[in-house]
C-alpha positions as CSV (number, residue, x, y, z in Angstrom):
1,M,117.3,-11.8,-17.9
2,T,114.8,-9.4,-16.3
3,G,112.5,-6.9,-17.8
4,P,112.3,-3.2,-17.2
5,S,112.0,-2.0,-13.6
6,Q,108.8,-0.5,-12.3
7,Q,110.3,2.9,-12.4
8,Q,111.3,2.5,-16.1
9,L,107.7,1.4,-16.9
10,Y,106.3,4.3,-15.0
11,Y,108.4,6.9,-16.9
12,A,107.7,5.2,-20.2
13,A,103.9,5.5,-19.5
14,V,104.4,9.2,-18.5
15,R,106.4,9.9,-21.7
16,A,103.7,8.2,-23.8
17,E,100.9,10.3,-22.2
18,S,103.0,13.4,-22.7
19,E,103.4,12.6,-26.4
20,R,99.7,12.0,-26.8
21,D,99.0,15.4,-25.1
22,Q,101.4,17.1,-27.5
23,L,99.8,15.3,-30.5
24,F,96.4,16.6,-29.4
25,L,97.7,20.2,-29.1
26,D,99.3,19.9,-32.6
27,F,95.8,18.8,-33.9
28,V,94.2,21.8,-32.2
29,K,96.8,24.1,-33.7
30,D,96.3,22.6,-37.1
31,G,92.5,23.3,-37.0
32,M,90.9,20.4,-35.3
33,T,87.1,20.9,-34.9
34,C,84.6,19.9,-32.4
35,D,83.1,17.3,-34.8
36,H,86.4,15.6,-35.3
37,L,87.1,15.3,-31.6
38,K,83.6,13.9,-31.1
39,K,84.4,11.2,-33.7
40,L,87.7,10.4,-32.0
41,I,86.0,10.1,-28.6
42,D,83.2,7.9,-30.0
43,R,85.7,5.6,-31.7
44,F,88.4,5.5,-29.0
45,P,86.9,6.7,-25.7
46,Q,89.7,5.3,-23.5
47,R,92.2,7.4,-25.3
48,W,90.4,10.6,-26.2
49,Q,87.7,11.1,-23.5
50,K,90.1,13.1,-21.4
51,Y,90.1,15.9,-24.0
52,A,86.2,16.2,-23.9
53,N,86.5,19.5,-22.0
54,W,87.9,21.0,-25.2
55,L,84.7,20.4,-27.1
56,P,83.1,23.9,-26.3
57,K,86.4,25.6,-27.1
58,L,86.9,24.1,-30.6
59,P,85.1,25.4,-33.7
60,E,82.2,23.5,-35.3
61,G,82.4,21.9,-38.7
62,E,84.8,19.8,-40.7
63,W,88.5,19.8,-40.1
64,V,90.2,21.9,-42.8
65,R,93.9,22.1,-43.0
């Protein structure tokens, strides 16, 4: 029995990255603030650092839904 092919692994990784991007955009739409993104980047830099260019575009303050 063999595992998934390299192509299957690649597309699974692309799908996961796309889902993470969509989650981030949902957070922004729901009122994510600069402070909250900074906390995420500090806590999980490998996952959230790629969104650091959004920091100047997000409002300051606490995340209010």
